[in-house]
Structures are given as structure tokens and as C-alpha cells.
N, C-alpha and C positions, 0 to 999 in steps of 0.2 A: 499645472493648473490649466484649465480649458481656455484656449485663446479665441473661442467663438463668442464670448460674452464681454462686452465693452467694459463693464464695471470692474472686471478682474484685472485690467491693464492700467498701469500707471506710468507716467513719464518717468523715464530713468530705469525702468524695469529691464532685466535681462531676459530676452526672449529668443526663441527659434522661429524664424519665418521662412516661408517658401516664396522665392522671387518669381515673377511672372514667367521668365525664361526657364526656370527650373520646374515648373509645374508638372510637365510630362514625367520627369524623373524623380520628383519628390525631394530633391537635395535641399537640405536646410542650411540656413545662414544664421549665425548667432550675432546679436548685438543689442545695444541699449535703445530703448524707445525714445525718439526725439519729439515726435508728434503723432497723435491718433488721427487717422484720416477718415475712418468710418464714423458716421453720425448716428446710425441706428444702434439700438442696445444689444443686438445680436446679428450674426451673419453666419450662414451655414458653412462657409469655406474658411472663416477666420476673420478677425477684425484686421483691416488694413492700417499699417503703421509706417512711419518714416523712421529709419534708424539713424542714430547720431553718426555712426561710422560711414563715411563715403555717401551719405544721403541716399541709401538703398530704400526702396518701397516693396513691401510684400505683405503677406497675410500670416498672422500669427498662428502657429501650430501648437506651440507650448510655451508656457511662462516658466522660466527657470527659477528666477528670484525677483521679488518685488523691490 
């Protein structure tokens, strides 16, 4: 599912995000959403979230499961 639409993302969902440091390589990090940080309904680069694991912040590239 598309990670560019805020309504698609739920707290606790399993997602793949790209961390700021990994943007040049596109390396993805998988984790569960702890908090949604982007307030706008959409974002062209993905909705920014905070992952529960190790408090990592990044933009959602893909939603694995809700």
C-alpha cells in the first residue's frame, strides 16, 4: 500500500521506511509505527513516522500490514 497517503497509515502498522541517512542509497528499514509525524494528508516523499523500535524516524515507502 502507498506510504504517501496519511490515511493509509495506522499506529502499530508494519512499514518499510527510508531513514534520512539512507536516502541516497534507498536502503529500507522495517518496523512498527509508534507515531505519525506528518500532519498533511499526503506527502510526495512519504509520510514521516516514528518507529517503535529504537525510535527511528523516516518516511514510509511501503505499508506491509496494518
